[in-house]
N, C-alpha and C positions, 0 to 999 in steps of 0.2 A: 419350512417353506414360507416364502414371503407372500403375503396376501395383498393384492392390489385393491385400492378403493375404486368403486365404480367411476368411470370417466365423468359422468354427469355431476358427481359430487366433489370433484377436485378442481383446483385451479390449473390452467393450462400453462405448461412450461416449455421453454426453448433453451437448449444448451448451445452456446456458441464457443467452439473450441479453436484455439490457436494451433495451427499445424506445425509450428516451429517450437513453441515453448514446451520444455519438459523432456524432449527426446524419447527415450525408452519408457519413461514413466507415462508420458502422454499416450504412447501407442498402446500400452497395457490398459490404461483407463478407457480409452476410446473403444477398445475391444470389449471390455466388460459392460460398457453402456448398452450394447445391443441386447443384453439379457433383461434390461429394464425398459425396452423400447416403448411399451404401452404407456409409460409415464411421462414421456417428453419427446419432443422432436429435437433433431441434432443438425446443426449447420456448421461448416468450416468457414472461418474468416479467411479472406484472400489477400488483404493488404491493409495498411494503416488507414484508419478511418472507415473501414468496411462495417464495423460494429454499429456505428451511429446510423449508417444507411440502412442496415438490416432492421434495427429497432424502429426507425421511422416508417419502414414499409410494413412491419409486422406488429406494430403497437396495439392494433385492434384485435389481433389473433391470440395474444398470450398475456397472462397475468404476471408471470415470473420469467425473468431472463437470467440465465446462469452463465457465468464466465468460466470456462475450463481453460486455464492457462496460468500465467504468472501475474505478478503485481501490475505489470503494464497492461495486460488484457483486462484485468479487473478495473483499473483506472479508466480505460476507454469506455467500458460498459457503464460504469458509474456516471461518467459525464453525460452519457446518453439518457440515463434514467433520472438524473437529478431533477427535483421539482415536478415529478410525475407521480401517478398513482401505481406505477409498476414496481415490482419487487426485485431486488438484486440478490442473486445467489452465487456461490463460488464453489467450483470443484478444482482445488489447487493442483497444478502440475508444474509450477515454476521452481526456481532455485531458492527463493527466500520465503514467499507466501506470507508476508508480514500481516496483511489485512485479514487473510483467511484464518491464520492462527489466532488472531485477536478475537474474531467474531465466532469462533468455534467450528469452522468448516474444516473437514479433512478429506482424505482420499477414499474413505469408505462410502460407496455410492448408496448403500442402504440408509445411512443417516440423511443423505441429501433427499432421497425419495420420501422419507418420513417427514422431512421439512416441507416438501411439496404437498404432501398429503394433508398436513395441518393448515398450511397457508399462513401460519403466524409470522409476524415480522416485528422488528423494532425500527424506530426512526433514529438515524444518526446525523451528526453534523457533517457538513462538507466545508473544505477550505479551498481557497484559490490563491495562487501566487502569480502575479501579473496576469490575472484573469484566466489562468489555467488550473483546472480543478485538481485537487488531490484529496484522498480520504485517509491516508495512513501517515506517511512522513515525507517531508521535503526538506531541502537544505543545501548548504554549501560547505566546503571544507574537505576533510579527508573522505567522508562518505560519498560526496559527489565525484571526487577524484577517482575513487574506486569504481564508481558507476561508469565513468568514461572508459577506464582501463578494461573493465569487465565486458563492456559493450563492444570494444574493439577486438577482444579475444575471440578465438575460434571454438573454445570449449565452454560448456555450461556445467552447472551442478555445484553442490556445496564445497567440494574439495577445490575445484577451480577458483571459486570465489575466495576461499581462504588463502590460496596461493597469491592471488592478486592483491588481497588486503594486506598481507605481510609485506609484500614488495612495496606497496604504496606507503605503508607506515614508516618504512625505513628511509624514504626519500622525500616525503611531503613536507612543505613549509607552510606555516600558519598564514592567514590572511586577515587584513584589517576590515572591520565592519562597525557601523553605528546602527543601533536598533532603537526605534521609538515606537512604543506600544500605546501611545496616547496619554499615558500617565508617567512613564519612566523612560529616560534615555540612557542607554549604556553603550560603551564603545571600547574597542581594544583589538588585539590580535587574537584570533581564535583558530584552534585546531579543527574544531567542528562547530557548526551552527545548524541545529536541526529544529524545524518547525513540526510539532507533533500533534496529531489528532488521536493516536493510539499510543500504546506503551512501547512498541518494538519496531526495529528495522525489519526483521524477518529471522527465520530460523531460531525463534524464541530468544533473540538478543534484546533484552529489556533495557531501554535507555531512559524512559520516564515512568517509573513504577506506578505513579498515581494518575496517569492520563486515562480519561474516559471519553469515548467518542460521541457521547450524546449529552454532555453537560453544558453545552453552550460556551465552552472555553477551550483553549489550546495552550500548549506550553512551547516556549523556545528554549532549547537546551544549548548552553554556551560552554564550550570546553576550551580552556586556555592551554597553551603549550605545557606539557609536563615531561619529566625525565623519561627516557626510553626504558629505563629499568622498571618503571611502573606499568608498562604495557600489559604484562601478564596479569597483574593485579586487577586492572580495570576490565580486562576481557573476562576474567573469572567472575567478577562482580556483575558484569553485564548479563552473562548467561544464567546467573542465579537471581537476577532481579534485585541486586543489592546496591546499585548505584544510588548516590545521594549527593546533596550539596557538599562541597568541599572547597578548598582554596583554588582548585582547578575546574570544578564543575559548578555551574549555577543554572537556575531555572527562572525564566521570566514568564509569569502567568498572564494570559491575554484573553479578553472577552470581547474585543472589537477589532478594528482595523489596526494594522501595524505597518511600519515601513523600515526597510533595511537599505542603507547606503554603503556601497562597497565598490572597489574597482574590479572585483572578481566577476566573471560572467558565467562560470561553470557551476550549475546547480543540478540537482536531481529532483524529479517529481515522482513520488512513489517508486523510486529506484531507477527510473529511466533518466539518462543524462539529457540535459537541455541547456541552452545558452539563453541567459536573461540579462537585460540591461538594467542598470541602477538608475533611479531608486526602485527597489523591488517592493511591490505592494502586496500585503497579505490581508485577506478578508475571510470571514466566517459566515456560514448560513446555518442557522439552528434547525435541526430536524428536517433537513432538505432531502434525505434519501431513505427509502425503505429498504431494509435488509432482512432477508429470510432467516428465521430462527430454526436451528437444527438440533 
């Protein structure tokens, strides 16, 4: 039997859930949340930008704000909580859940409740690309192409994502980019260009094994075109966290502002497709966001 901490002794929490992200998973989780009702309040978001409005209205009523949704929902809440004394939590219901996986959040509500009970948090870095915040991974190339195709599709979930990814891999053409991190300038045609605050895209696909979201640094992973026969090898290595520097993959470590020049306009921000104009500016803020420990 789960024992609740007295209300007077715990931080107040509000769960904001995306009524679209997660499908059946989201419905099951929302139903289970009712069993823990004494521990938090619950609100449904209604449209893009609604989260920031809710946080603005409720900032004096709650200490912890929890995103129940996918990476896009988490991103929107993080943008509203950046540089505040409020704490971000996650109840993952999306397809990839990259940030949630990295910070130890899962779908077991009991762990979330224990986190709320303790109120402990860590401070992580935030990044921005053309002044748009991201906390996990942003970039251009194959991954942004997949993000656009997945967003245009009618189905969600891991299997749907895999189908879209395979289709994209067989048709995608590399793009030229020049990257300046203040110390080094590199350029060329790239299959993938990912700016990473954490290690993974989502679904535990590790792309930068050494990335840490609170060390004041970020990495830019550059993947040059490679033979199609190596796709299975790199996918295998990615899901086991074995990717490393090679003649096709390089990592550019950054601890300040960077700039990317490219004719490409299709990027993704924490998995959501966006259009950005070159030159693309990347900035980092050290320890700008509080994240709940679970």
